[in-house]
C-alpha positions as CSV (number, residue, x, y, z in Angstrom):
1,H,7.6,9.0,-5.6
2,I,9.1,8.8,-2.1
3,V,8.4,5.7,-0.1
4,R,9.0,6.2,3.6
5,V,9.5,3.0,5.6
6,H,9.0,3.4,9.3
7,D,10.7,0.4,11.0
8,L,9.6,0.7,14.6
9,C,11.2,-1.1,17.5
10,C,13.7,-2.1,14.9
11,G,16.6,-3.5,16.9
12,H,19.6,-3.6,14.5
13,G,17.2,-2.4,11.7
14,L,18.0,-5.1,9.1
15,T,14.4,-5.5,8.0
16,G,14.0,-1.8,7.3
17,M,17.4,-1.5,5.6
18,L,16.5,-4.3,3.2
19,F,13.7,-2.1,1.8
20,A,16.3,0.4,0.8
21,A,18.8,-2.2,-0.3
22,C,16.3,-4.1,-2.5
23,H,14.7,-1.0,-4.0
24,P,17.5,1.1,-5.6
25,P,16.5,4.6,-6.7
26,S,15.0,4.5,-10.2
27,S,14.4,7.1,-12.8
28,L,13.2,7.1,-16.4
29,S,15.2,8.6,-19.2
30,P,15.7,12.4,-18.9
31,S,14.6,12.6,-22.5
32,M,11.1,11.9,-21.4
33,S,11.0,15.5,-20.1
34,S,7.8,16.3,-18.2
35,S,6.7,12.7,-18.2
36,S,9.8,11.5,-16.4
37,S,9.4,10.0,-13.0
38,S,11.6,8.6,-10.2
39,S,11.3,6.8,-6.9
40,S,13.4,6.3,-3.8
41,V,13.1,4.7,-0.4
42,Q,13.6,6.6,2.8
43,T,14.1,4.2,5.7
44,L,13.5,5.5,9.3
45,L,14.8,3.1,11.9
46,V,13.4,3.7,15.4
47,D,14.4,2.1,18.7
48,S,15.4,3.2,22.1
49,S,19.1,2.7,21.4
50,K,21.2,1.7,18.4
51,P,23.1,-1.6,18.8
52,M,26.6,-2.1,17.5
53,S,25.3,-4.8,15.1
54,H,23.5,-2.0,13.1
55,D,26.8,-0.5,11.9
56,I,28.2,-3.9,11.0
57,L,25.1,-4.8,8.9
58,L,25.1,-1.3,7.3
59,Q,28.7,-1.6,6.3
60,H,28.2,-4.9,4.6
61,L,25.0,-3.6,2.8
62,M,26.9,-0.5,1.6
63,E,29.4,-2.8,-0.1
64,V,26.8,-4.4,-2.4
65,C,24.2,-1.6,-2.5
66,P,26.1,1.7,-3.2
67,W,22.8,3.7,-3.5
68,I,22.5,3.6,0.3
69,K,26.0,4.9,1.0
70,L,24.8,8.5,1.5
71,H,22.5,9.2,4.4
72,L,20.2,12.2,3.7
73,H,18.7,13.4,7.0
74,G,17.2,16.4,8.8
75,K,14.6,18.9,7.9
76,G,14.5,22.2,6.0
77,E,18.0,23.5,5.1
78,D,19.7,20.4,6.5
79,N,17.9,18.1,4.2
80,D,20.7,17.9,1.7
81,K,23.5,17.3,4.1
82,V,25.2,14.0,4.5
83,Q,25.2,11.9,7.7
84,Y,28.2,9.6,7.6
85,P,28.1,6.1,9.1
86,D,29.4,6.1,12.7
87,H,32.0,3.5,11.9
88,D,33.7,5.9,9.4
89,H,34.1,8.8,11.9
90,D,37.9,8.5,11.9
91,D,38.4,7.7,8.2
92,K,39.0,11.2,6.7
93,E,39.8,9.7,3.3
94,Q,36.5,7.8,3.1
95,K,34.6,10.9,4.3
96,L,36.2,12.9,1.5
97,K,35.3,10.3,-1.1
98,L,31.7,10.4,0.1
99,K,31.6,14.2,0.2
100,L,32.9,14.4,-3.4
101,K,30.3,11.8,-4.5
102,H,27.6,13.7,-2.7
103,D,28.6,17.0,-4.3
104,R,28.2,15.4,-7.7
105,H,24.8,14.2,-6.8
106,E,23.9,17.5,-5.3
107,S,24.8,19.4,-8.5
108,N,22.1,17.4,-10.3
109,S,19.6,17.5,-7.5
110,N,17.0,19.5,-9.4
111,N,17.0,16.9,-12.2
112,N,17.2,13.8,-10.1
113,L,15.5,13.9,-6.7
114,S,16.3,10.3,-6.0
115,S,20.0,10.1,-6.5
116,T,20.2,7.9,-3.3
117,S,18.1,6.0,-0.9
118,S,18.5,7.1,2.6
119,I,18.7,5.2,5.9
120,E,18.5,7.0,9.2
121,Y,18.6,5.5,12.7
122,I,16.6,7.5,15.2
123,P,17.4,6.6,18.9
124,S,14.0,7.2,20.4
125,S,11.3,5.4,22.4
126,L,8.3,4.5,20.3
127,Q,6.1,6.8,22.4
128,D,8.4,9.8,21.9
129,Y,8.7,9.1,18.1
130,T,5.0,8.7,17.5
131,H,4.1,11.7,19.6
132,T,6.6,13.9,17.6
133,N,5.2,12.7,14.3
134,I,1.5,12.8,15.1
135,N,-0.5,16.0,15.4
136,H,-2.8,15.3,18.4
137,D,-4.5,18.7,18.3
138,N,-5.4,18.9,14.6
139,D,-6.4,16.7,11.7
140,N,-3.5,14.5,10.6
141,D,-4.7,14.9,7.0
142,D,-3.7,18.5,7.2
143,M,-0.3,17.6,8.7
144,I,0.4,15.1,5.9
145,K,-0.6,17.7,3.3
146,Q,1.7,20.3,5.0
147,Q,4.7,17.8,4.9
148,Q,4.1,17.1,1.2
149,L,3.9,20.9,0.5
150,L,7.2,21.4,2.2
151,L,8.8,18.7,0.0
152,Q,7.2,20.3,-3.0
153,Q,8.7,23.7,-2.1
154,Q,12.1,22.1,-1.6
155,Y,11.9,20.3,-5.0
156,P,9.8,22.7,-7.2
157,N,10.7,20.8,-10.4
158,H,9.1,17.6,-9.1
159,N,5.6,16.5,-8.5
160,I,6.1,14.9,-5.1
161,I,4.2,11.8,-4.0
162,V,4.9,10.4,-0.5
163,S,3.8,6.9,0.6
164,N,4.3,5.7,4.2
165,I,4.8,2.0,5.1
166,V,5.0,0.9,8.7
167,I,6.7,-2.3,9.9
168,A,7.7,-3.9,13.2
169,T,9.4,-7.1,13.9
170,H,8.7,-8.6,17.4
171,A,7.6,-5.3,19.0
172,C,7.0,-6.7,22.5
173,G,3.4,-7.1,23.8
174,T,1.2,-4.0,23.4
175,L,4.0,-2.2,21.5
176,T,2.7,-3.9,18.4
177,D,-0.7,-2.3,19.1
178,D,1.1,1.1,19.4
179,V,2.7,0.5,16.1
180,L,-0.6,-0.3,14.4
181,E,-2.1,2.8,16.0
182,Y,0.7,4.9,14.6
183,A,0.1,3.4,11.1
184,L,-3.5,4.3,11.3
185,N,-2.8,7.8,12.5
186,I,-0.4,8.6,9.6
187,K,-2.7,6.7,7.1
188,A,0.1,4.4,6.0
189,C,-0.6,2.8,2.7
190,A,0.6,-0.5,4.1
191,V,1.5,-2.0,7.5
192,A,3.1,-5.3,8.5
193,V,3.8,-6.5,12.0
194,M,5.2,-9.7,13.4
195,P,4.0,-9.8,17.0
196,C,5.5,-11.5,20.0
197,C,5.1,-11.5,23.8
198,Y,1.3,-11.6,23.8
199,T,0.8,-11.1,27.6
200,G,-2.0,-8.5,28.1
201,T,-2.7,-8.1,24.4
202,D,-6.1,-9.9,24.4
203,K,-8.0,-7.4,26.5
204,G,-11.6,-7.1,25.3
205,V,-11.7,-10.5,23.6
206,P,-14.6,-12.7,24.8
207,Y,-13.5,-15.5,27.1
208,G,-14.9,-18.2,24.8
209,I,-12.7,-17.0,21.9
210,K,-9.6,-16.9,24.1
211,R,-10.3,-20.4,25.4
212,A,-10.9,-21.8,21.9
213,L,-8.2,-20.1,20.0
214,G,-5.6,-19.1,22.6
215,V,-4.2,-15.7,23.6
216,S,-2.1,-15.1,20.5
217,W,-4.7,-15.8,17.9
218,S,-7.3,-13.9,19.9
219,A,-5.1,-10.8,20.0
220,D,-4.1,-10.9,16.3
221,I,-7.8,-11.4,15.2
222,Q,-8.8,-8.4,17.3
223,R,-6.0,-6.4,15.6
224,S,-7.1,-7.5,12.2
225,F,-10.7,-6.2,12.9
226,R,-9.2,-2.9,14.0
227,L,-7.3,-2.5,10.7
228,E,-10.3,-3.8,8.7
229,N,-12.6,-1.2,10.3
230,C,-10.2,1.5,9.4
231,G,-10.3,0.7,5.7
232,Y,-7.5,-1.9,5.3
233,H,-7.5,-5.2,3.5
234,V,-6.0,-7.6,6.1
235,D,-4.4,-10.9,5.8
236,F,-2.0,-13.2,7.6
237,C,1.2,-14.9,6.4
238,T,4.2,-16.6,8.0
239,I,8.0,-17.0,7.6
240,P,9.7,-20.4,8.3
241,C,9.5,-21.4,12.0
242,E,13.2,-22.3,11.8
243,I,13.9,-18.5,11.7
244,T,11.6,-17.8,14.7
245,P,8.7,-19.7,16.3
246,M,6.9,-16.3,16.6
247,N,6.5,-16.2,12.9
248,R,3.0,-14.9,12.2
249,I,2.8,-11.6,10.2
250,L,-0.3,-9.4,10.2
251,V,-0.4,-7.5,6.9
252,G,-2.7,-4.6,6.1
253,E,-3.0,-2.7,2.8
254,L,-5.1,0.5,2.6
255,R,-8.0,0.1,0.2
């Protein structure tokens, strides 16, 4: 079971990285033969540019969460290659250690698909990323089935199940709406956004509702109806306002 976390407009990417850090790859005993199962988290961090703070956070996470040390990335034949953290690019000894560790994992890849959780930072605008990952000409159901078929061909000894989760922390203004639209297009099993900068996000909301509830609640209620109408169970929660005053989270889970 592969869980793909799409952390969009991610900044340093800590929120997405915590998914991989807090969910180490798990597998049942090999003695369970055909009934054995495993799971791993693949975190895709997307923002227009990667800040230096990302590498610092990643380095500290790797110290306590060794299962995210190896970055699996790419498509097709490149899928089993290792992407080394940028801050190690001059450390040949560290590279060699990682390479040897990767080779040991790779030798057992047919028996253990999830030997590591992966984190990949993709420098890209949200528009370019979503356009690349959404088939605008054909049914996205077919595209998702094709992606799962490719994984099944790559790991013939596994019954592959892929689940997508989409998150965004303080995606400014209508970028939050673009994130939600992307989640709907890929039929994400869950989505969570913490909006901010509500200017222009309440278009289409009746004046009386905006006057009574304010722009932010009007926009988020409208977003909740959008998710609800597409088959999601929707709720709101918050984090402590000491962390951020823009602390409301819109959560949707596909029924």
